[in-house]
N, C-alpha and C positions, 0 to 999 in steps of 0.2 A: 789772647789775654795772657799776661804773665801768670805762670802756674802757681807761683808763691802768693801773688795777690788773690788768685782764684781760691786758694785754700783759705786764706785769711778772711775771705768774704763769706765763708760758710758759717753755720751756727757753731759757736764754741760750746763744747760739752764739758770741759774741765781744764785743769792745769796739771802739769807733771808735779807729783808730790815728792815724797822721800820715804825710804831710800830707793835708789835706782841702780841698775846695772846696765851693761851695754846691750843685753839681750831682753831684759824685762824691766818694767817700770811700774811705779805707783802713780795713780791718778786721783786727784781730788775733784769730785763732780761739782759743777756750779749749781746754784740753787734752782735756776730755771730749767736745768736738765735733770733734776732729781727723779722725775717721773718718766723719763724717756726709757724705752726698752732697749738698752744698749748692750746687754749681755750677748757675747759672741759677735758683736758688731766690729767692723773695721773702721778705725779712726786714723787721723793723720796729724802730725805736728812737724814744724820746721826746725831743723837742727843745724847749728853752725859749729864748725870746728876747724882747727888749723891742720892742713894737710900739704906736705911738701912746701911749707913756708907761705902758703896762700890760705885765705879764709874761704872755706868750702861750705856752700849752702846746700843742704839736702832735705829731702822729704822722707820722713819715717812713717811707714804704715804699720800699725800694730792692732792686734785683736784683743778685745776684752775677754779675758779668760776667767775672771772671778770677780764677784761683787759681794761685799760683806757690809751689811747695815749695822751700825753701832749707835746705841743710844745710852750714854753713861747713866742717865736717871733710871732706866729700866734694869741696869746692872747693880744699882744701889740696893743692898740688902734691906735697908731701913724703909725703902719705899715699896717693897714687894707686897706688903699687906694692902696698901692702897690699890695696887694693880689687881690683886686678887678680888677686892671688893668691887672696884669700878671698871676694871679692864684697861683703863688708861690713866695717865697722870695729866690733869688739866694743864694746858699751856706748855707742857714739856714733851708729851709723847710724840707729837707730830712735828714739832718745831726744832727739836734738838738732835735730829738724826744726822749721822755722818755715814756716808757710803764710801768705804775703802775699796778701790778698784785696782785690779792688777791687769797690766797690759803685756802681751807677748809680742815681741817684734816679729813681723812677717818679712819685711824687706825695707831697704832704703833705696831711694831713687834720686837721680839728679838729671837736670836737663842737658840734652846734647843734640844739636842740630834739629830742633823742633820736635824732638822725641824725648821720652824718659828712658833712662837705662839704669839697670840695677847696680847698686854699689853697697858698701858697708859703712858702719860708723865705728869710730875708734875711741869715743869717749861717751860716758853716760850723759843723757840729756840733763839740762839744768832744771832744778825745781822752779816752778812758776811758769814754765814754757806752756803756752796755750795749746790745747788739743781740740781739733775741729772734726766735724763731719767731713767725709771725703767727697770730692766733686764727682758727679755722675759719670763723666766721661774720662776719668783719670786713666783707666786701663786701655782706652783707645789710643792714648798717647804713649803707652808703654811699648818699647821695642821688644817684641817677642817673636821667635821663629814659629810659624805655622800655628797661629792662634785658633782655638776652638772653644766654643762656649757651651757649657752644660747647664748653666743656670745663673741665678743672681745670688748675691750675698744674703745670708740669713738676716732677717729684720731690715734689710736695705734693698731697694729695688735697683741694684747696681750690677750690671752684667760683668762677670769676671772670667777671663779666658784662662784655659790651660794650654800647654804646648804639646800637641800631638804630631809626631813626625814619623815618617816611614823608616824602615830599618836598612835601607840601601845605602849607597855610597854618599859620603858627606858633601861631595861636589855636585850632587844631583838633587836639586829642589829641597835643600836643607835636610838631607838624610842623616840618620844618627850614626851609620856605619856599623851598627850592631843591633841585636834585638833587645827588646825589653819584655818583661813578663808582668802581667796584670792580674790582680785578684779583685773580684767584686763580691762582697759579702753582705747578707741581710736576710732577715726572716721572710717568710711568705707574706706578701702584701706590702713589702717595703719599697717595691719598685725596682728591684735589682735587674730584672730582665730588660726593662725599658732603659735604665741607665746603661746597661750593656749595649743596647742598640745605638745609643748616643755615642758611646766610645767607639764602637765598630764603625759608625758613620764617619767619625773623624778620621780613622785610618783609611776608610774606603775612598777618600778623596784622591789618594795617591795611586796613579796608574803604574808607579814604580814597584808596587808590592801586591802580591796575591793574598787572598784570604780564604780560609775554609772554616765554615761554621758547622760543627757536629751537633745536630739538633735531635736530642733524645725524646722530645715530646711533640715534635712537629709544629711548635709555636712559631718559629722563625720561618719555616717553610710555608705555613698557611697564613702568615702575617696576622696572627691572632694575639692582640695585646689589648688588655683593658676590657671593661664592660661596654658593650655596644650602647651608644646613646649617652654614656656617662664620661667616657674617657676615649678620646680619639688619638690613635697612634698608628700611623701608616708607615711602617718600617720600609716596606718595599718602595713606596713613593719617595721616601727620603733618599734611599739608595739611588733611585733612578734620576733624582734631581742632582745628585752629586757626581755621578760618573756615567759614561756611555752605557746604554742598555745592553749592547752586545757583549759587554764585559761582566754582566751579571747572569747568574745561572742557579737554578734550584733543581736538585735531583732527589729521587727516592731510591730505595734499594732495588726496585724493579728496573731502574735505568742502568744499574751496574752489571758488568760481566766480571765475575770473580776469576782470578787466574793463579791462585796460590795452592800448591799441594797441601800445605799445612791447613789452610782454611777448609779445603775440600774434606780432608780427613777428619777435622774437628766437627764439621757439620754432619758427616756420616755417624760420628760417635754421639753427638749431642741430640740428634733426632732419634737415636736408638736403633737406626738401621744396621749399623755394624754389629751391635750387640745381638740383635735379632738373628742375623745371618750366622754369627759365630757361636750363638748359644752361651754367651758369657753371663755371669751374674755379678752382683754387687760384692765388693770386697777387694782384697789385695790382688787377687788374680786379675780382676777386671782392670784395676789401675795399671798393672803390668801389661795387660793386653793392649790398652789404649796407647801406652808409650811405644810398645813394639810395633803396633799398626802404623803409627806415625813414621817411624823409622823405615819400615818396610815400604810404605807408600812413596816416601822420598826416593828410595833406591829404585823402585819400580819405574817411576817416571824418568829418573836420571838415566836409566839404561835404554830408554826409547830413543828413536832417531830424532834429529833436530826437526823442529816444527810440530812435534807431538804435543798436544795440549790436553788439559784435564777433560775437556769436552769429548775427546777421542776415547776415553776409557769406557769399556763395556762392562756390564755387570758380571758376565761370565769370567772376565779376566781376573776379577778380584778373588774368585774362588777356584781358579785353575789349579788342578792337583797333578803334579808330576810325581815320578818315582821318589820314594823317601830319601834316596841317596842324593837327590837333586832338589831338596826342599827349597834352597834359596832361589830357585828358578820357578817356583810356584807363584800363585797369585798373592797379593799383599795380605789378605785376610788369612790365607792358609799359612803363610810364613809367620805371621804374628801368633797364630795358634801354636805352632810348633816351637816358637821361641818362648811361649808363656807356660804351656802345660807339658806334662809327661807325654811321650810319644803315643801311648795307647789312647789317652784321653784326647789328644790333639787329633788323632786319626778319626775317632768317633765324631768329634765336632766338625771335622772337615767333610765327612760323608753327609752329615746332617745339613751342612751349609749348601751342598749341591742340590738338595731337595728344596730348601727354602727359597733359593733364588728363582725358582719356577713359580712361586706364589704371586698372584696378581698384585696384592698389596705391596709386596716387596719391590716388584718391578716398577710399579707406579711411583712409589716414593723415590726410588733411585733415579728415575727419569726426571722427576721434579728437581732433585738436587743437582743432577748433571746439567740441567737446563740453566741453572744459575751460572754455570761456567762456560756458557755458549759464546766463545770468542768469535764465532763466525757471524753472529747477529749484529749487523751494522747499526741497528737501532739501540744498541747498548754501548756503554763505555767501560773500559777496563780500569782497574785501580791505577795502573801505570799511566794511562791516558788522563785520568782524573788529576793525578799529581802533576802531569805536564801542563795541564790547563792552569793550575794554581801557580806553579813555580815559573814556568817558561812564558806562559801567556798572560800572567798576572791577573787572572780572573778572580772575582768574588763569587764563591760558591757556597750555597747552603745545602748540606746533605742531611736529609731526613732519615734518621736511623731508628725511628720510634717503633716500627712494626714489622717484624720479620715474617709475620703471617701473610703479608701481601705477596710473598714469594711462592705461596702455595700451601697446600694442606700438609704441613710437615709433622703434624702431631703435636704433642705437648712438649714444647721447647722452652728453654730459659732465654728470654730475649737479652738479658744482661750478659750472659755468657757468650751468646752469638755476637752481640755488640762488641764484646771484648776481643773476640777473634778478628772481627773486621777492622777494628781500630788498630790492632797490632799490625795488620798488613798495611794499612794506610800509613801509619807512622814509620814503619820500616822503609817503605818506598820513599817517603818524604825525606827522611834522614839520608838515605842512600843517594838520592838525586842532589840534595843540598850539599852533601859532602863532595860529590864529584864536581859540582859547579863552583866550589870555593877555590879561589886563586891564592895558593900558598905564598907565592912571591909577592903579590900585591897586598895580601892580607885583606881581601875584599870578596864579596859575593855578588853575582848578577841575578840571584833568585831569592830575594827576601820575601818572607811571608809571615802571616799570623794564623795560628790555629786557635779557634774558639771552642771551648768545651763547657756547655751548660750542664747543670746538675752534676758538677764535678765530683761531689763527695761519693757518688756511686762508683766512679771509675778510679779515683785516687783518694781512697779513704785513709784516715789515720789508723783505725782499728782494722787489722788484717784478719781477725777471727772469722772463720767461715769462708774466706776467699779460696777459690780454686787455684790450682797451680798456674793456670793461664791468666787469671786475674792478677795474681801476684807478679807474674812476668810482665804484664802490661804496666802495672804500677811502677815496677823497677825500670822499665823501658822509658816511660814518661819522665820519671825522676832523673834518669841518666841523660835524656835528651834536653831537659831544662838546664842541666848543668853544662852540657857540652856544645849545644847548637847555637848559643848566643852569638858567637863570632860568625856563624854561617848565615845569620840574619833570619833565623826561624824563631819567632816569638810565640808566646802562649797567652791566652786570656782564659782564666778560670772563673766561672760564675757558680756560686754555691750559697747555701744558707748559713751554716755555722762554721766558724774557723775551727772549732773543736773537732769536727768530723773530717776535716781536710788534712791530707798528708803533710806533716810538719817539715819534712826535708824539702818538699816543693815550696811550701809557704815561705821558707827562709830565703828562697831564690827570687821571690817576687820583687819587682822594682817599684810598681805603683799599686797603691791600695785604695779601694773605694769602700768605705764602711757606711752601710745604710742602717736603718733602724733595726733593733732587735739583738744587739750584741752587748747590752748593758750589764749583764750579770755573769758571774762565774768565770770559768776559764776563758771564754770568749772575750770578756772585758780585759783580762790580763794580757791577751794577745794584742788587743787594740792599744793598751797602755804601752806595751813594749815597742810599738811602732810610732805612736804620736807623742809619747812622753806623759808623765803624770801631771804636768802643768797644763796640758791640753785636754785631758780626758773629761774634765768638767764640762767643756763645750760639747763633747759628744753626748754626755749624760743628759744634757738639756734638750736634745732634739726629741720631738714628739712623734707619736704614732701617726703615720699618714692616714690611717682609717679614721682617726679622730679629728684631724686638722685639714685633710684634703691637700696637704703639701708634702712634697717628697724631698726630704733633706738627705745630703750625703756629705761625709767627711772625706776629703781627698788628701792623700799624702804620697809624696814621691817626686821623681824628676819632672813629671808633667806639670807640677806646680812650680814652673821654672822661675817665676818672679820671687819665690820665697828663698831669699839668700840664707835664711836660718833653718831651712828644711822644715819649717812649721807647716802644719796642715791648714786647710781652709774648709769651711762648711758652706755649701751652696744649696739653694732650693731649686729643684728641677722644674722645667716648664710644665704647664698643665695640659699641653696639647702639642701635636706635631707641628702645627703652623707657628706656634709660639717658639718652638725649637728652631724652625727654619728662619724665622725673623731674627732670632738671636745671632745666627750665623750668616745672614745675608751680608754681602760686602758693602751694602749701602746704596746700590743702584737697582735694587728689587729684582735682579736677574735670577737669584736663587728662589725667591718667592714665586715669581712667574713660572719658572720651570716646575716647581713643586705643584702648583695649581694645575698645570697641564697634565701631569702624570699621576696625580693623586687618585687612588682607588684602583689603579691597574697593578697587577702583580708582575714580578720579574719572570723572565721566560723559563719554561720547562725545557727538558732536554730535547723533546720532539720539536718544539718551537725553535730551539737553537739550531737543530739540524736543518729545518726548512729555511731558516735565515742564511744558513751556510750554502744553500743551493746545491747540495750534494757534494760539496767539496769538504771532505773530512780531514784534510791535511793538518788542520788546526789541532787535531787530537791524535796525531801520530803519523 
């Protein structure tokens, strides 16, 4: 069917009024559409203009951004007394209303080879131009690279795709050639985690790109979304329907074998073991001791023979005491004491340390920490091997970093600080490998990837008050990585509650924004306005609390809204279940639906299952 005739066959909502510009328009609503809920709806009209000497016929899609009802009789001061007495003016209150409606242009389309392609208009539309509802399948005809559906239009049951593409080479399956950065924001209960899984699923389709999900609450690892019996969302099933099961993996901290001198030292400090052995106390001396211990430990390992690992360190080596004239050749803890304190004090603490390492509690705790760095355990994976799986093998990996206590009885430890140390090591390894894999001459990378960070405000907060030096260092590292690794194909997705709590230097680098419910007031709203524009903020203000409506709206702004030639945002209503989401993205032959039904309810493989499937061949991990 001719697309123009198809549009003209739809219900007419109104006509273009006056005044109008090229990017936004006034619409007069027809009487029969006065009661239609059209706020934030997408409408269409046909626009004709001369281009290169030819009459060019285009379809303009525009969003209703504002509706104002005007009744001149109710504005008449002489009739206010009647209104106060009766509440209405007979025959005039309901029959003399005029609704002035503003439209914001989203895009213009024109037919080309049985498809619709994006274009622009160069003249304002003429007053009197009919405005219609849009056809249900108009976006199926739109030519877009790598369509992905997150929901339907607000107030309209029309699926609208966004364009999600991998970060690899442009000549490989529609790659972008560089990374993008994504932010998903919304208060608790807004559905941000589920929307996050939908976006992740879109990227997971591409075997050209690896992904790492850093999971601070075990939600993604355990596949725990929504209330049982009320909201069905099988993230693992969705992933298994979209990519081969052998490319999916979930890990816990117990699956990792740590291999960093810095991480080992920080765990010794954070668990209190180093302070117990060295008899240090809180204060400036303690901070100096920690810094000196880190440097001493680095030197200690660096001076060992090739092949020496953290797991090879013995407790007695840490407090080995040589002649004072050869202090640099003593154990790391002894060196740190002499670097921190006066010689007499350092000597006393050193002698005390020799006694404390014989205590059973000290020995047991050291052995637990040392075991974390057991590189000889074939049932565990090192951080370097983990990064190789992500970048070189292009795997999708969920790493559960929620509970360090599963590593043993480490005492009273700060999970956030330990998480900081671990993430620092992972990030450093990713950046190093991505940098090495970048082809300077070709300006391309063979190892694109995305890192997903949930509850991001804990790791990259705006307010740095109370942060430790290590937390500040990680924040600076992530901020630097976001700015520098785009060309290396390393992208980030940050999922968090409030924009206000999120580091602004990172927020400024985001390409795509997903604004869910809960950002309607204060500074958060100002940040939304800065991205979507004051003319579109009223659409966001109109979205309702999902707890009251049972619907999950999201405003999307950025390059993923690729059909928006004016960079205008769209509002979508997310699917109510995993199967609805799968149906939205099924190519039309039911293959995705059938695959999902086959794998639904089964979780993606653990590391032990991954090893068994590898039949003892661990070449994939190094």
